[in-house]
mmCIF file of the N, C-alpha and C atoms, coordinates in Angstrom:
data_MODEL
# 
_entry.id   MODEL 
# 
loop_
_atom_site.group_PDB 
_atom_site.id 
_atom_site.type_symbol 
_atom_site.label_atom_id 
_atom_site.label_alt_id 
_atom_site.label_comp_id 
_atom_site.label_asym_id 
_atom_site.label_entity_id 
_atom_site.label_seq_id 
_atom_site.pdbx_PDB_ins_code 
_atom_site.Cartn_x 
_atom_site.Cartn_y 
_atom_site.Cartn_z 
_atom_site.occupancy 
_atom_site.B_iso_or_equiv 
_atom_site.pdbx_formal_charge 
_atom_site.auth_seq_id 
_atom_site.auth_comp_id 
_atom_site.auth_asym_id 
_atom_site.auth_atom_id 
_atom_site.pdbx_PDB_model_num 
ATOM 1   N N  . MET A 1 1  ? 50.605 -32.764 -15.692 1.00 0.00 ? 1  MET A N  1 
ATOM 2   C CA . MET A 1 1  ? 50.422 -34.116 -15.195 1.00 0.00 ? 1  MET A CA 1 
ATOM 3   C C  . MET A 1 1  ? 50.488 -34.100 -13.671 1.00 0.00 ? 1  MET A C  1 
ATOM 4   N N  . LEU A 1 2  ? 49.597 -34.833 -13.045 1.00 0.00 ? 2  LEU A N  1 
ATOM 5   C CA . LEU A 1 2  ? 49.551 -34.876 -11.589 1.00 0.00 ? 2  LEU A CA 1 
ATOM 6   C C  . LEU A 1 2  ? 50.573 -35.856 -11.030 1.00 0.00 ? 2  LEU A C  1 
ATOM 7   N N  . ASP A 1 3  ? 51.091 -35.527 -9.856  1.00 0.00 ? 3  ASP A N  1 
ATOM 8   C CA . ASP A 1 3  ? 51.993 -36.425 -9.140  1.00 0.00 ? 3  ASP A CA 1 
ATOM 9   C C  . ASP A 1 3  ? 51.149 -37.246 -8.168  1.00 0.00 ? 3  ASP A C  1 
ATOM 10  N N  . TRP A 1 4  ? 50.933 -38.496 -8.507  1.00 0.00 ? 4  TRP A N  1 
ATOM 11  C CA . TRP A 1 4  ? 50.088 -39.371 -7.695  1.00 0.00 ? 4  TRP A CA 1 
ATOM 12  C C  . TRP A 1 4  ? 50.855 -40.057 -6.570  1.00 0.00 ? 4  TRP A C  1 
ATOM 13  N N  . SER A 1 5  ? 52.159 -39.886 -6.499  1.00 0.00 ? 5  SER A N  1 
ATOM 14  C CA . SER A 1 5  ? 52.976 -40.639 -5.547  1.00 0.00 ? 5  SER A CA 1 
ATOM 15  C C  . SER A 1 5  ? 52.612 -40.383 -4.086  1.00 0.00 ? 5  SER A C  1 
ATOM 16  N N  . SER A 1 6  ? 51.999 -39.252 -3.780  1.00 0.00 ? 6  SER A N  1 
ATOM 17  C CA . SER A 1 6  ? 51.624 -38.971 -2.394  1.00 0.00 ? 6  SER A CA 1 
ATOM 18  C C  . SER A 1 6  ? 50.153 -39.249 -2.104  1.00 0.00 ? 6  SER A C  1 
ATOM 19  N N  . CYS A 1 7  ? 49.448 -39.837 -3.038  1.00 0.00 ? 7  CYS A N  1 
ATOM 20  C CA . CYS A 1 7  ? 48.031 -40.152 -2.857  1.00 0.00 ? 7  CYS A CA 1 
ATOM 21  C C  . CYS A 1 7  ? 47.894 -41.571 -2.310  1.00 0.00 ? 7  CYS A C  1 
ATOM 22  N N  . SER A 1 8  ? 47.320 -41.695 -1.125  1.00 0.00 ? 8  SER A N  1 
ATOM 23  C CA . SER A 1 8  ? 47.231 -42.994 -0.447  1.00 0.00 ? 8  SER A CA 1 
ATOM 24  C C  . SER A 1 8  ? 46.277 -43.981 -1.111  1.00 0.00 ? 8  SER A C  1 
ATOM 25  N N  . ALA A 1 9  ? 45.406 -43.518 -1.975  1.00 0.00 ? 9  ALA A N  1 
ATOM 26  C CA . ALA A 1 9  ? 44.394 -44.388 -2.576  1.00 0.00 ? 9  ALA A CA 1 
ATOM 27  C C  . ALA A 1 9  ? 44.857 -45.073 -3.851  1.00 0.00 ? 9  ALA A C  1 
ATOM 28  N N  . VAL A 1 10 ? 46.075 -44.753 -4.303  1.00 0.00 ? 10 VAL A N  1 
ATOM 29  C CA . VAL A 1 10 ? 46.549 -45.311 -5.571  1.00 0.00 ? 10 VAL A CA 1 
ATOM 30  C C  . VAL A 1 10 ? 47.934 -45.924 -5.418  1.00 0.00 ? 10 VAL A C  1 
ATOM 31  N N  . GLU A 1 11 ? 48.282 -46.732 -6.403  1.00 0.00 ? 11 GLU A N  1 
ATOM 32  C CA . GLU A 1 11 ? 49.610 -47.351 -6.435  1.00 0.00 ? 11 GLU A CA 1 
ATOM 33  C C  . GLU A 1 11 ? 50.012 -47.578 -7.879  1.00 0.00 ? 11 GLU A C  1 
ATOM 34  N N  . ARG A 1 12 ? 51.308 -47.812 -8.068  1.00 0.00 ? 12 ARG A N  1 
ATOM 35  C CA . ARG A 1 12 ? 51.805 -48.085 -9.419  1.00 0.00 ? 12 ARG A CA 1 
ATOM 36  C C  . ARG A 1 12 ? 52.844 -49.188 -9.326  1.00 0.00 ? 12 ARG A C  1 
ATOM 37  N N  . ASP A 1 13 ? 52.701 -50.157 -10.224 1.00 0.00 ? 13 ASP A N  1 
ATOM 38  C CA . ASP A 1 13 ? 53.635 -51.280 -10.300 1.00 0.00 ? 13 ASP A CA 1 
ATOM 39  C C  . ASP A 1 13 ? 53.942 -51.482 -11.781 1.00 0.00 ? 13 ASP A C  1 
ATOM 40  N N  . PRO A 1 14 ? 55.212 -51.405 -12.162 1.00 0.00 ? 14 PRO A N  1 
ATOM 41  C CA . PRO A 1 14 ? 55.562 -51.553 -13.578 1.00 0.00 ? 14 PRO A CA 1 
ATOM 42  C C  . PRO A 1 14 ? 55.105 -52.884 -14.180 1.00 0.00 ? 14 PRO A C  1 
ATOM 43  N N  . GLN A 1 15 ? 54.844 -53.870 -13.329 1.00 0.00 ? 15 GLN A N  1 
ATOM 44  C CA . GLN A 1 15 ? 54.432 -55.191 -13.808 1.00 0.00 ? 15 GLN A CA 1 
ATOM 45  C C  . GLN A 1 15 ? 52.919 -55.324 -13.996 1.00 0.00 ? 15 GLN A C  1 
ATOM 46  N N  . ARG A 1 16 ? 52.165 -54.300 -13.598 1.00 0.00 ? 16 ARG A N  1 
ATOM 47  C CA . ARG A 1 16 ? 50.703 -54.364 -13.719 1.00 0.00 ? 16 ARG A CA 1 
ATOM 48  C C  . ARG A 1 16 ? 50.189 -53.172 -14.510 1.00 0.00 ? 16 ARG A C  1 
ATOM 49  N N  . VAL A 1 17 ? 49.259 -53.419 -15.377 1.00 0.00 ? 17 VAL A N  1 
ATOM 50  C CA . VAL A 1 17 ? 48.578 -52.385 -16.156 1.00 0.00 ? 17 VAL A CA 1 
ATOM 51  C C  . VAL A 1 17 ? 49.590 -51.403 -16.768 1.00 0.00 ? 17 VAL A C  1 
ATOM 52  N N  . SER A 1 18 ? 50.658 -51.951 -17.293 1.00 0.00 ? 18 SER A N  1 
ATOM 53  C CA . SER A 1 18 ? 51.707 -51.170 -17.976 1.00 0.00 ? 18 SER A CA 1 
ATOM 54  C C  . SER A 1 18 ? 52.271 -50.044 -17.118 1.00 0.00 ? 18 SER A C  1 
ATOM 55  N N  . GLY A 1 19 ? 52.239 -50.224 -15.807 1.00 0.00 ? 19 GLY A N  1 
ATOM 56  C CA . GLY A 1 19 ? 52.799 -49.216 -14.914 1.00 0.00 ? 19 GLY A CA 1 
ATOM 57  C C  . GLY A 1 19 ? 51.910 -48.016 -14.666 1.00 0.00 ? 19 GLY A C  1 
ATOM 58  N N  . ALA A 1 20 ? 50.654 -48.100 -15.085 1.00 0.00 ? 20 ALA A N  1 
ATOM 59  C CA . ALA A 1 20 ? 49.719 -46.985 -14.867 1.00 0.00 ? 20 ALA A CA 1 
ATOM 60  C C  . ALA A 1 20 ? 49.361 -46.884 -13.386 1.00 0.00 ? 20 ALA A C  1 
ATOM 61  N N  . TRP A 1 21 ? 49.003 -45.692 -12.947 1.00 0.00 ? 21 TRP A N  1 
ATOM 62  C CA . TRP A 1 21 ? 48.499 -45.514 -11.594 1.00 0.00 ? 21 TRP A CA 1 
ATOM 63  C C  . TRP A 1 21 ? 47.126 -46.165 -11.522 1.00 0.00 ? 21 TRP A C  1 
ATOM 64  N N  . VAL A 1 22 ? 46.939 -47.022 -10.525 1.00 0.00 ? 22 VAL A N  1 
ATOM 65  C CA . VAL A 1 22 ? 45.677 -47.733 -10.340 1.00 0.00 ? 22 VAL A CA 1 
ATOM 66  C C  . VAL A 1 22 ? 45.183 -47.521 -8.914  1.00 0.00 ? 22 VAL A C  1 
ATOM 67  N N  . PHE A 1 23 ? 43.895 -47.764 -8.715  1.00 0.00 ? 23 PHE A N  1 
ATOM 68  C CA . PHE A 1 23 ? 43.363 -47.729 -7.358  1.00 0.00 ? 23 PHE A CA 1 
ATOM 69  C C  . PHE A 1 23 ? 44.020 -48.855 -6.568  1.00 0.00 ? 23 PHE A C  1 
ATOM 70  N N  . ARG A 1 24 ? 44.502 -48.525 -5.371  1.00 0.00 ? 24 ARG A N  1 
ATOM 71  C CA . ARG A 1 24 ? 45.231 -49.481 -4.535  1.00 0.00 ? 24 ARG A CA 1 
ATOM 72  C C  . ARG A 1 24 ? 44.428 -50.777 -4.365  1.00 0.00 ? 24 ARG A C  1 
ATOM 73  N N  . GLY A 1 25 ? 45.111 -51.902 -4.594  1.00 0.00 ? 25 GLY A N  1 
ATOM 74  C CA . GLY A 1 25 ? 44.490 -53.209 -4.437  1.00 0.00 ? 25 GLY A CA 1 
ATOM 75  C C  . GLY A 1 25 ? 43.665 -53.666 -5.628  1.00 0.00 ? 25 GLY A C  1 
ATOM 76  N N  . THR A 1 26 ? 43.701 -52.892 -6.722  1.00 0.00 ? 26 THR A N  1 
ATOM 77  C CA . THR A 1 26 ? 42.925 -53.245 -7.916  1.00 0.00 ? 26 THR A CA 1 
ATOM 78  C C  . THR A 1 26 ? 43.809 -53.125 -9.155  1.00 0.00 ? 26 THR A C  1 
ATOM 79  N N  . ARG A 1 27 ? 43.210 -53.413 -10.287 1.00 0.00 ? 27 ARG A N  1 
ATOM 80  C CA . ARG A 1 27 ? 43.859 -53.175 -11.577 1.00 0.00 ? 27 ARG A CA 1 
ATOM 81  C C  . ARG A 1 27 ? 43.116 -52.070 -12.336 1.00 0.00 ? 27 ARG A C  1 
ATOM 82  N N  . VAL A 1 28 ? 42.335 -51.281 -11.621 1.00 0.00 ? 28 VAL A N  1 
ATOM 83  C CA . VAL A 1 28 ? 41.526 -50.224 -12.234 1.00 0.00 ? 28 VAL A CA 1 
ATOM 84  C C  . VAL A 1 28 ? 42.355 -48.941 -12.322 1.00 0.00 ? 28 VAL A C  1 
ATOM 85  N N  . PRO A 1 29 ? 42.644 -48.494 -13.538 1.00 0.00 ? 29 PRO A N  1 
ATOM 86  C CA . PRO A 1 29 ? 43.432 -47.263 -13.697 1.00 0.00 ? 29 PRO A CA 1 
ATOM 87  C C  . PRO A 1 29 ? 42.687 -46.039 -13.160 1.00 0.00 ? 29 PRO A C  1 
ATOM 88  N N  . VAL A 1 30 ? 43.421 -45.143 -12.552 1.00 0.00 ? 30 VAL A N  1 
ATOM 89  C CA . VAL A 1 30 ? 42.845 -43.890 -12.072 1.00 0.00 ? 30 VAL A CA 1 
ATOM 90  C C  . VAL A 1 30 ? 42.220 -43.132 -13.242 1.00 0.00 ? 30 VAL A C  1 
ATOM 91  N N  . SER A 1 31 ? 42.827 -43.230 -14.394 1.00 0.00 ? 31 SER A N  1 
ATOM 92  C CA . SER A 1 31 ? 42.297 -42.534 -15.576 1.00 0.00 ? 31 SER A CA 1 
ATOM 93  C C  . SER A 1 31 ? 40.874 -42.977 -15.906 1.00 0.00 ? 31 SER A C  1 
ATOM 94  N N  . ALA A 1 32 ? 40.512 -44.218 -15.560 1.00 0.00 ? 32 ALA A N  1 
ATOM 95  C CA . ALA A 1 32 ? 39.153 -44.705 -15.823 1.00 0.00 ? 32 ALA A CA 1 
ATOM 96  C C  . ALA A 1 32 ? 38.125 -43.876 -15.064 1.00 0.00 ? 32 ALA A C  1 
ATOM 97  N N  . LEU A 1 33 ? 38.479 -43.438 -13.862 1.00 0.00 ? 33 LEU A N  1 
ATOM 98  C CA . LEU A 1 33 ? 37.560 -42.601 -13.088 1.00 0.00 ? 33 LEU A CA 1 
ATOM 99  C C  . LEU A 1 33 ? 37.279 -41.303 -13.831 1.00 0.00 ? 33 LEU A C  1 
ATOM 100 N N  . PHE A 1 34 ? 38.331 -40.627 -14.254 1.00 0.00 ? 34 PHE A N  1 
ATOM 101 C CA . PHE A 1 34 ? 38.150 -39.328 -14.903 1.00 0.00 ? 34 PHE A CA 1 
ATOM 102 C C  . PHE A 1 34 ? 37.448 -39.463 -16.255 1.00 0.00 ? 34 PHE A C  1 
ATOM 103 N N  . GLU A 1 35 ? 37.740 -40.519 -16.988 1.00 0.00 ? 35 GLU A N  1 
ATOM 104 C CA . GLU A 1 35 ? 37.057 -40.754 -18.265 1.00 0.00 ? 35 GLU A CA 1 
ATOM 105 C C  . GLU A 1 35 ? 35.565 -40.963 -18.041 1.00 0.00 ? 35 GLU A C  1 
ATOM 106 N N  . ASN A 1 36 ? 35.222 -41.744 -17.021 1.00 0.00 ? 36 ASN A N  1 
ATOM 107 C CA . ASN A 1 36 ? 33.813 -41.998 -16.733 1.00 0.00 ? 36 ASN A CA 1 
ATOM 108 C C  . ASN A 1 36 ? 33.109 -40.749 -16.220 1.00 0.00 ? 36 ASN A C  1 
ATOM 109 N N  . LEU A 1 37 ? 33.777 -39.983 -15.368 1.00 0.00 ? 37 LEU A N  1 
ATOM 110 C CA . LEU A 1 37 ? 33.168 -38.743 -14.884 1.00 0.00 ? 37 LEU A CA 1 
ATOM 111 C C  . LEU A 1 37 ? 32.918 -37.775 -16.034 1.00 0.00 ? 37 LEU A C  1 
ATOM 112 N N  . GLU A 1 38 ? 33.850 -37.698 -16.977 1.00 0.00 ? 38 GLU A N  1 
ATOM 113 C CA . GLU A 1 38 ? 33.662 -36.839 -18.156 1.00 0.00 ? 38 GLU A CA 1 
ATOM 114 C C  . GLU A 1 38 ? 32.440 -37.262 -18.961 1.00 0.00 ? 38 GLU A C  1 
ATOM 115 N N  . ASP A 1 39 ? 32.147 -38.566 -18.930 1.00 0.00 ? 39 ASP A N  1 
ATOM 116 C CA . ASP A 1 39 ? 30.990 -39.087 -19.660 1.00 0.00 ? 39 ASP A CA 1 
ATOM 117 C C  . ASP A 1 39 ? 29.693 -38.965 -18.869 1.00 0.00 ? 39 ASP A C  1 
ATOM 118 N N  . GLY A 1 40 ? 29.767 -38.384 -17.661 1.00 0.00 ? 40 GLY A N  1 
ATOM 119 C CA . GLY A 1 40 ? 28.561 -38.163 -16.871 1.00 0.00 ? 40 GLY A CA 1 
ATOM 120 C C  . GLY A 1 40 ? 28.199 -39.273 -15.907 1.00 0.00 ? 40 GLY A C  1 
ATOM 121 N N  . VAL A 1 41 ? 29.079 -40.232 -15.727 1.00 0.00 ? 41 VAL A N  1 
ATOM 122 C CA . VAL A 1 41 ? 28.813 -41.344 -14.819 1.00 0.00 ? 41 VAL A CA 1 
ATOM 123 C C  . VAL A 1 41 ? 28.870 -40.847 -13.376 1.00 0.00 ? 41 VAL A C  1 
ATOM 124 N N  . GLN A 1 42 ? 27.933 -41.302 -12.557 1.00 0.00 ? 42 GLN A N  1 
ATOM 125 C CA . GLN A 1 42 ? 27.928 -40.968 -11.134 1.00 0.00 ? 42 GLN A CA 1 
ATOM 126 C C  . GLN A 1 42 ? 28.971 -41.809 -10.400 1.00 0.00 ? 42 GLN A C  1 
ATOM 127 N N  . ILE A 1 43 ? 29.504 -41.282 -9.303  1.00 0.00 ? 43 ILE A N  1 
ATOM 128 C CA . ILE A 1 43 ? 30.520 -42.004 -8.534  1.00 0.00 ? 43 ILE A CA 1 
ATOM 129 C C  . ILE A 1 43 ? 29.985 -43.345 -8.045  1.00 0.00 ? 43 ILE A C  1 
ATOM 130 N N  . THR A 1 44 ? 28.749 -43.369 -7.571  1.00 0.00 ? 44 THR A N  1 
ATOM 131 C CA . THR A 1 44 ? 28.184 -44.635 -7.084  1.00 0.00 ? 44 THR A CA 1 
ATOM 132 C C  . THR A 1 44 ? 28.111 -45.670 -8.200  1.00 0.00 ? 44 THR A C  1 
ATOM 133 N N  . GLN A 1 45 ? 27.799 -45.226 -9.387  1.00 0.00 ? 45 GLN A N  1 
ATOM 134 C CA . GLN A 1 45 ? 27.748 -46.131 -10.532 1.00 0.00 ? 45 GLN A CA 1 
ATOM 135 C C  . GLN A 1 45 ? 29.154 -46.626 -10.877 1.00 0.00 ? 45 GLN A C  1 
ATOM 136 N N  . PHE A 1 46 ? 30.142 -45.747 -10.817 1.00 0.00 ? 46 PHE A N  1 
ATOM 137 C CA . PHE A 1 46 ? 31.525 -46.124 -11.107 1.00 0.00 ? 46 PHE A CA 1 
ATOM 138 C C  . PHE A 1 46 ? 31.987 -47.233 -10.168 1.00 0.00 ? 46 PHE A C  1 
ATOM 139 N N  . VAL A 1 47 ? 31.739 -47.084 -8.871  1.00 0.00 ? 47 VAL A N  1 
ATOM 140 C CA . VAL A 1 47 ? 32.206 -48.117 -7.938  1.00 0.00 ? 47 VAL A CA 1 
ATOM 141 C C  . VAL A 1 47 ? 31.438 -49.427 -8.108  1.00 0.00 ? 47 VAL A C  1 
ATOM 142 N N  . GLU A 1 48 ? 30.214 -49.365 -8.607  1.00 0.00 ? 48 GLU A N  1 
ATOM 143 C CA . GLU A 1 48 ? 29.480 -50.600 -8.925  1.00 0.00 ? 48 GLU A CA 1 
ATOM 144 C C  . GLU A 1 48 ? 30.106 -51.296 -10.130 1.00 0.00 ? 48 GLU A C  1 
ATOM 145 N N  . TRP A 1 49 ? 30.521 -50.533 -11.112 1.00 0.00 ? 49 TRP A N  1 
ATOM 146 C CA . TRP A 1 49 ? 31.095 -51.085 -12.339 1.00 0.00 ? 49 TRP A CA 1 
ATOM 147 C C  . TRP A 1 49 ? 32.506 -51.616 -12.143 1.00 0.00 ? 49 TRP A C  1 
ATOM 148 N N  . PHE A 1 50 ? 33.217 -51.071 -11.155 1.00 0.00 ? 50 PHE A N  1 
ATOM 149 C CA . PHE A 1 50 ? 34.614 -51.450 -10.933 1.00 0.00 ? 50 PHE A CA 1 
ATOM 150 C C  . PHE A 1 50 ? 34.786 -52.012 -9.524  1.00 0.00 ? 50 PHE A C  1 
ATOM 151 N N  . PRO A 1 51 ? 34.459 -53.300 -9.350  1.00 0.00 ? 51 PRO A N  1 
ATOM 152 C CA . PRO A 1 51 ? 34.573 -53.926 -8.029  1.00 0.00 ? 51 PRO A CA 1 
ATOM 153 C C  . PRO A 1 51 ? 35.984 -53.769 -7.467  1.00 0.00 ? 51 PRO A C  1 
ATOM 154 N N  . GLY A 1 52 ? 36.040 -53.514 -6.180  1.00 0.00 ? 52 GLY A N  1 
ATOM 155 C CA . GLY A 1 52 ? 37.320 -53.316 -5.511  1.00 0.00 ? 52 GLY A CA 1 
ATOM 156 C C  . GLY A 1 52 ? 37.614 -51.857 -5.256  1.00 0.00 ? 52 GLY A C  1 
ATOM 157 N N  . VAL A 1 53 ? 37.059 -50.981 -6.087  1.00 0.00 ? 53 VAL A N  1 
ATOM 158 C CA . VAL A 1 53 ? 37.228 -49.540 -5.881  1.00 0.00 ? 53 VAL A CA 1 
ATOM 159 C C  . VAL A 1 53 ? 36.128 -49.085 -4.922  1.00 0.00 ? 53 VAL A C  1 
ATOM 160 N N  . THR A 1 54 ? 36.520 -48.335 -3.893  1.00 0.00 ? 54 THR A N  1 
ATOM 161 C CA . THR A 1 54 ? 35.549 -47.854 -2.911  1.00 0.00 ? 54 THR A CA 1 
ATOM 162 C C  . THR A 1 54 ? 35.257 -46.370 -3.118  1.00 0.00 ? 54 THR A C  1 
ATOM 163 N N  . ILE A 1 55 ? 34.125 -45.958 -2.587  1.00 0.00 ? 55 ILE A N  1 
ATOM 164 C CA . ILE A 1 55 ? 33.773 -44.538 -2.654  1.00 0.00 ? 55 ILE A CA 1 
ATOM 165 C C  . ILE A 1 55 ? 34.831 -43.711 -1.928  1.00 0.00 ? 55 ILE A C  1 
ATOM 166 N N  . GLU A 1 56 ? 35.354 -44.220 -0.823  1.00 0.00 ? 56 GLU A N  1 
ATOM 167 C CA . GLU A 1 56 ? 36.393 -43.493 -0.086  1.00 0.00 ? 56 GLU A CA 1 
ATOM 168 C C  . GLU A 1 56 ? 37.638 -43.295 -0.954  1.00 0.00 ? 56 GLU A C  1 
ATOM 169 N N  . GLN A 1 57 ? 38.039 -44.331 -1.694  1.00 0.00 ? 57 GLN A N  1 
ATOM 170 C CA . GLN A 1 57 ? 39.193 -44.189 -2.590  1.00 0.00 ? 57 GLN A CA 1 
ATOM 171 C C  . GLN A 1 57 ? 38.924 -43.111 -3.636  1.00 0.00 ? 57 GLN A C  1 
ATOM 172 N N  . VAL A 1 58 ? 37.731 -43.117 -4.192  1.00 0.00 ? 58 VAL A N  1 
ATOM 173 C CA . VAL A 1 58 ? 37.374 -42.110 -5.198  1.00 0.00 ? 58 VAL A CA 1 
ATOM 174 C C  . VAL A 1 58 ? 37.457 -40.715 -4.586  1.00 0.00 ? 58 VAL A C  1 
ATOM 175 N N  . ARG A 1 59 ? 36.945 -40.556 -3.374  1.00 0.00 ? 59 ARG A N  1 
ATOM 176 C CA . ARG A 1 59 ? 36.999 -39.250 -2.704  1.00 0.00 ? 59 ARG A CA 1 
ATOM 177 C C  . ARG A 1 59 ? 38.437 -38.797 -2.492  1.00 0.00 ? 59 ARG A C  1 
ATOM 178 N N  . VAL A 1 60 ? 39.299 -39.721 -2.058  1.00 0.00 ? 60 VAL A N  1 
ATOM 179 C CA . VAL A 1 60 ? 40.703 -39.378 -1.834  1.00 0.00 ? 60 VAL A CA 1 
ATOM 180 C C  . VAL A 1 60 ? 41.361 -38.955 -3.149  1.00 0.00 ? 60 VAL A C  1 
ATOM 181 N N  . VAL A 1 61 ? 41.085 -39.685 -4.225  1.00 0.00 ? 61 VAL A N  1 
ATOM 182 C CA . VAL A 1 61 ? 41.659 -39.365 -5.534  1.00 0.00 ? 61 VAL A CA 1 
ATOM 183 C C  . VAL A 1 61 ? 41.173 -37.993 -6.013  1.00 0.00 ? 61 VAL A C  1 
ATOM 184 N N  . LEU A 1 62 ? 39.886 -37.733 -5.896  1.00 0.00 ? 62 LEU A N  1 
ATOM 185 C CA . LEU A 1 62 ? 39.354 -36.442 -6.334  1.00 0.00 ? 62 LEU A CA 1 
ATOM 186 C C  . LEU A 1 62 ? 39.899 -35.300 -5.481  1.00 0.00 ? 62 LEU A C  1 
ATOM 187 N N  . ASP A 1 63 ? 40.024 -35.530 -4.181  1.00 0.00 ? 63 ASP A N  1 
ATOM 188 C CA . ASP A 1 63 ? 40.593 -34.518 -3.295  1.00 0.00 ? 63 ASP A CA 1 
ATOM 189 C C  . ASP A 1 63 ? 42.046 -34.235 -3.667  1.00 0.00 ? 63 ASP A C  1 
ATOM 190 N N  . HIS A 1 64 ? 42.802 -35.296 -3.905  1.00 0.00 ? 64 HIS A N  1 
ATOM 191 C CA . HIS A 1 64 ? 44.207 -35.144 -4.284  1.00 0.00 ? 64 HIS A CA 1 
ATOM 192 C C  . HIS A 1 64 ? 44.322 -34.370 -5.605  1.00 0.00 ? 64 HIS A C  1 
ATOM 193 N N  . ALA A 1 65 ? 43.502 -34.730 -6.568  1.00 0.00 ? 65 ALA A N  1 
ATOM 194 C CA . ALA A 1 65 ? 43.539 -34.048 -7.867  1.00 0.00 ? 65 ALA A CA 1 
ATOM 195 C C  . ALA A 1 65 ? 43.174 -32.575 -7.710  1.00 0.00 ? 65 ALA A C  1 
ATOM 196 N N  . GLY A 1 66 ? 42.143 -32.303 -6.928  1.00 0.00 ? 66 GLY A N  1 
ATOM 197 C CA . GLY A 1 66 ? 41.723 -30.922 -6.719  1.00 0.00 ? 66 GLY A CA 1 
ATOM 198 C C  . GLY A 1 66 ? 42.800 -30.082 -6.065  1.00 0.00 ? 66 GLY A C  1 
ATOM 199 N N  . LYS A 1 67 ? 43.430 -30.631 -5.036  1.00 0.00 ? 67 LYS A N  1 
ATOM 200 C CA . LYS A 1 67 ? 44.502 -29.900 -4.349  1.00 0.00 ? 67 LYS A CA 1 
ATOM 201 C C  . LYS A 1 67 ? 45.705 -29.713 -5.269  1.00 0.00 ? 67 LYS A C  1 
ATOM 202 N N  . SER A 1 68 ? 46.026 -30.731 -6.037  1.00 0.00 ? 68 SER A N  1 
ATOM 203 C CA . SER A 1 68 ? 47.179 -30.649 -6.941  1.00 0.00 ? 68 SER A CA 1 
ATOM 204 C C  . SER A 1 68 ? 46.962 -29.610 -8.027  1.00 0.00 ? 68 SER A C  1 
ATOM 205 N N  . LEU A 1 69 ? 45.761 -29.557 -8.560  1.00 0.00 ? 69 LEU A N  1 
ATOM 206 C CA . LEU A 1 69 ? 45.468 -28.600 -9.625  1.00 0.00 ? 69 LEU A CA 1 
ATOM 207 C C  . LEU A 1 69 ? 45.399 -27.174 -9.098  1.00 0.00 ? 69 LEU A C  1 
ATOM 208 N N  . ALA A 1 70 ? 45.124 -27.016 -7.797  1.00 0.00 ? 70 ALA A N  1 
ATOM 209 C CA . ALA A 1 70 ? 45.041 -25.686 -7.205  1.00 0.00 ? 70 ALA A CA 1 
ATOM 210 C C  . ALA A 1 70 ? 46.424 -25.107 -6.907  1.00 0.00 ? 70 ALA A C  1 
ATOM 211 N N  . LEU A 1 71 ? 47.447 -25.956 -6.877  1.00 0.00 ? 71 LEU A N  1 
ATOM 212 C CA . LEU A 1 71 ? 48.804 -25.489 -6.599  1.00 0.00 ? 71 LEU A CA 1 
ATOM 213 C C  . LEU A 1 71 ? 49.355 -24.727 -7.795  1.00 0.00 ? 71 LEU A C  1 
ATOM 214 N N  . PRO A 1 72 ? 50.158 -23.688 -7.539  1.00 0.00 ? 72 PRO A N  1 
ATOM 215 C CA . PRO A 1 72 ? 50.783 -22.980 -8.663  1.00 0.00 ? 72 PRO A CA 1 
ATOM 216 C C  . PRO A 1 72 ? 51.732 -23.909 -9.421  1.00 0.00 ? 72 PRO A C  1 
ATOM 217 N N  . GLN A 1 73 ? 51.720 -23.812 -10.715 1.00 0.00 ? 73 GLN A N  1 
ATOM 218 C CA . GLN A 1 73 ? 52.571 -24.647 -11.558 1.00 0.00 ? 73 GLN A CA 1 
ATOM 219 C C  . GLN A 1 73 ? 53.947 -24.018 -11.694 1.00 0.00 ? 73 GLN A C  1 
ATOM 220 N N  . VAL A 1 74 ? 54.979 -24.828 -11.518 1.00 0.00 ? 74 VAL A N  1 
ATOM 221 C CA . VAL A 1 74 ? 56.355 -24.363 -11.663 1.00 0.00 ? 74 VAL A CA 1 
ATOM 222 C C  . VAL A 1 74 ? 56.804 -24.642 -13.085 1.00 0.00 ? 74 VAL A C  1 
ATOM 223 N N  . ALA A 1 75 ? 57.327 -23.635 -13.742 1.00 0.00 ? 75 ALA A N  1 
ATOM 224 C CA . ALA A 1 75 ? 57.746 -23.796 -15.142 1.00 0.00 ? 75 ALA A CA 1 
ATOM 225 C C  . ALA A 1 75 ? 59.084 -24.470 -15.236 1.00 0.00 ? 75 ALA A C  1 
# 
């Protein structure tokens, strides 16, 4: 599981979306991005479908995920 707490493009509030990590300023879960990408959706299409989410936020999230996954995992 990724630690999203240091990613500037996302936030979490226990009172919104059941405490899921969402794109900052929206109610769009970060997981929605990855689910849509798995289904072949283009980033530009994703931001059209989810108003409030910007391409820059998506880039920051993908960069954060990529860097996090590249780090060695501690058992």
